[in-house]
C-alpha positions in Angstrom: 91.4 97.3 123.1 90.7 100.3 125.3 94.3 100.5 126.3 95.6 100.1 122.8 93.2 102.7 121.8 94.5 105.2 124.2 98.3 104.5 123.3 97.4 104.9 119.6 95.6 108.1 120.0 98.3 109.5 122.4 100.9 108.6 119.5 98.6 110.2 116.9 98.1 113.4 118.9 102.0 113.6 119.5 102.8 113.2 115.9 99.8 115.4 114.7 97.8 112.7 113.1 94.0 112.4 113.2 92.7 108.7 113.5 89.4 108.5 111.6 88.9 104.7 111.8 90.0 102.2 114.3 87.9 99.0 113.7 88.9 95.7 115.5 88.6 92.6 113.4 88.1 89.0 114.5 90.9 87.6 116.3 92.9 84.9 114.6 93.9 81.8 116.7 97.4 80.3 116.1 98.9 77.5 117.8 100.7 79.4 120.4 99.2 82.9 120.3 96.5 85.0 119.0 96.7 87.5 116.2 94.6 90.8 117.0 93.9 92.6 113.6 92.5 96.2 113.3 91.6 98.2 110.2 92.9 101.7 110.8 92.6 104.9 108.8 94.5 108.1 109.7 94.9 111.6 108.1 97.9 114.1 108.4 100.8 115.4 106.8 103.3 113.3 105.0 106.1 113.8 107.5 103.7 113.4 110.4 102.6 110.1 109.0 106.2 109.0 109.0 106.6 110.0 112.5 103.5 108.3 113.5 104.8 105.0 111.8 108.1 105.5 113.7 106.3 105.8 117.0 104.4 102.3 116.3 107.8 100.8 115.5 109.1 101.7 118.8 106.0 100.5 120.9 106.7 97.8 123.5 104.5 95.3 121.9 105.0 93.9 118.4 102.8 95.7 115.7 102.7 94.6 112.2 101.4 96.8 109.5 100.1 95.4 106.3 98.1 96.6 103.2 99.4 100.1 103.8 97.9 102.6 101.4 98.9 106.2 101.3 97.0 108.7 99.1 96.7 112.4 98.7 93.9 113.9 100.8 90.7 113.8 98.5 89.8 117.4 97.7 87.6 119.0 95.2 89.7 121.9 93.9 93.2 123.3 94.1 91.9 126.3 96.1 90.3 124.1 98.6 93.4 122.0 98.7 95.8 125.0 99.4 93.4 126.4 102.1 93.2 122.8 103.8 97.0 122.4 103.7 97.5 126.0 105.1 94.9 125.5 107.9 95.1 121.9 109.0 98.2 120.2 107.3 96.0 117.3 106.3 97.7 116.3 103.0 97.6 112.5 103.0 95.2 109.8 104.1 96.7 106.2 105.0 94.7 103.1 105.5 96.4 99.9 106.9 95.8 96.8 108.8 97.5 96.8 112.0 98.2 93.3 113.9 99.1 93.0 117.5 99.8 89.7 119.3 98.6 88.2 122.5 99.0 84.8 124.3 96.3 82.3 124.3 94.4 82.1 127.5 
């Protein structure tokens, strides 16, 4: 997990994304391999989110994303929203389940 966290954070920084949640879930044992699921929440701009997903697609290990939800960043007023977009670029929030795979030991 520590190596995966470092890699995800490096990809997030490179694409301008902020990781707000990275929660490991219990491993799922299959006949020949283990599924390693994680709940992840990230924030950033719409295009930066797409860049982040593209980075994940090109990782050296297989990563599946499921239950992907993308919503506008929850803000109280239009003025606050415009200030947030201009200063931080945080326009969307995405949550998803990320699954990696490992061999059985």
